[in-house]
C-alpha positions, 0 to 999 in steps of 0.5 A: 472480452479476451484471454491470453496464455503466457508463453510457456504456460503449459510447462511444468513450472514449480511456482504456484500458477494462477489465471488472472481475471479482470472485469470492466464494468465501464465505471472505472477509468483506471481499469487495467486492461492488461492486468499488469498491476494484478500480475505484479501483485501475484508475483509479490505473493509468489505466484506466476500468471500463466493466463489473463482473462478480461471481460466487459459487463454492465454489472457483476453476476450475483452467482459467478461474478463473470457469468456462466459463459465466461466461467466456463472459459476460465475453467478451460484455461485452468485445465489447459495451463494446469493452473493451481488457482484463479485470482480476480482483480476485484473484490468477490462476495463470499457466495461468489467466491464459493460458487466459483471454486465449485465451478472451476475446481481450484481455489479462488482469491480476490484482490483484497485477499491477495493484498492481505496475503502479501501484507502478512508475508512482508510485515516485520515489526510487532505493530505491522504484524498486529495490523495485518492480523486485524485486517485478516480477521475482519476479512474472514469474519465477513465470510464465515457464514457462506465461505466454508461448507463445513460451517453451513447450517445443518438440519437434523430430524423432525423438529430439530434445527441447527446442529454441529454446523450451527454450533461451529459457526457460533464458536468461530464467530466468538473466537474471531470476535474475541481475537479482534477485540484483543488485537484492537486493544494491543494496537490501541496501546501501540497508538498511545506509544506512538502518540507519546513519541510524536509529542516528544518530537514536537517538544524538540521542534523537529521538522517531520518529513514523510515519504508517501506515494504509490507502491513501487514508486521508489520510496524506499530507494529514495529514502536510502539514498537520502539518509544512507540507510539500508532499508529493504528496497526491491522492484516489487509491490509492497516491498516494505510495510513498516515505517522507518524513521531516520535523521536527515542532515540538511547542509543548506539549512544547517539542521537535521529533520526527521524523515519517515518511509511509510507503506505504499498506497495502491488502487482499491486498497481495502478499507480494512487495511486503511483502518488497520494501518491507522497508527502507521499512516498517522505518521503521514497525517502528523508530518510537517511536509509530505514528499509525494513520490511519483513514478515518472516512468509509469504510463498510469502516473496520473491515476496513481497520483490521484489515488494517493491523494484520495487515501491522504484525504481519507487519513486526514493528511490532505492539508499537509504541505506536499513536495512532488518528487517525480522519481525514476527519471532515468527510465524516461526516453530522451523526448519525455525527459523534463527540460527543467529539473524542477517546476511548479504545478497547480494543486487543489484549492488554487495553491501551487506545489513544487515538483522536483525530478530525480532518480533515486537510483543514479542520484540525479536531482537529489541535491535539488530535493535536499535544498527544497526540503531545507527551504520548507524547514526554514520557512516553518522555522520562520513561521514558528518565530525566530529561535533563541540560541538556547532554543536550537534543540527545539528545531533539531539543530543540536540533535545531529553533529554535522561532521559525523551525522550522528548524535552530538556528545552530551 
């Protein structure tokens, strides 16, 4: 077990100051001993990490998660660094969170609530806001009984059971339940609208490509470089949440394809978020080709790639053909840079996947990537049968003017 204080942590910073805590239970090979990802998540939420604490345990303590001794150590760090709160890298039960707040004397958040806060802050579209609201409501609903003291069951005099607290719990349960039903109904309407849009694209025969990958792998930067768009991109986790779709003209294939940028994945992504973002993630499941973007400069790229594969399996997109795109190659040391700009890797099921090395920031390798996408689109066209001249629109070939890259004149 160890703890570290960030340089200057005892100064009077204006940002929200947090102590980060991670516990290694020995069953997670991807445990982040330096809590780097949690620090990035905290920064994305507007917090600054003033100290980091790690510990090893066989199992979580039922009351305080980390045990009383480690909780005392964290409490001392909170006082020493004047921290405003504590963030845990694992999910806490409602009782553990309540007990820790009483013991430490400051608010306590877990990984799930931190990600939910980031999503709530970043969602821009109507659909995205609905999805985040549903996930937050479902999270709060599980903590209604034990999370807040003003909702605890209270006893009156002899023969009296319950009281104002019990009535408040029932009222809040009913209000949250009604709101969850309302949001689900509105999301179902959005899902039907997306289904109609997908059917329209299928009738046109447009080849659909979706960008997927671990958060902060550079998907949005790559998307902007390919289609000359201006989607928001930043060196932070979950910079963008809402799906953006643009036409990508491929000179090699003489046609345009549909390219979508989707939300990034992350380790221990709360299942409530996976469920809530079903409509958005459906873009990946319905794609003809997935561009699996991997941060080539990350020391955890193998674990991050495996996590993306796991989420794709969860959403029913595991069978969609993939093209591996190793991004940020400009950040690699000379000794670590690949000898070839592209190669092939063995994939699950005995298949092989093409891998292309690129830098979305410098533009290196993007021509090879466009050529690989064009080859996949051409192969799909051949598999669908040769198109007659009147059927060119069915393959998206008449949807974009090659000179202007815009819609052709009617």
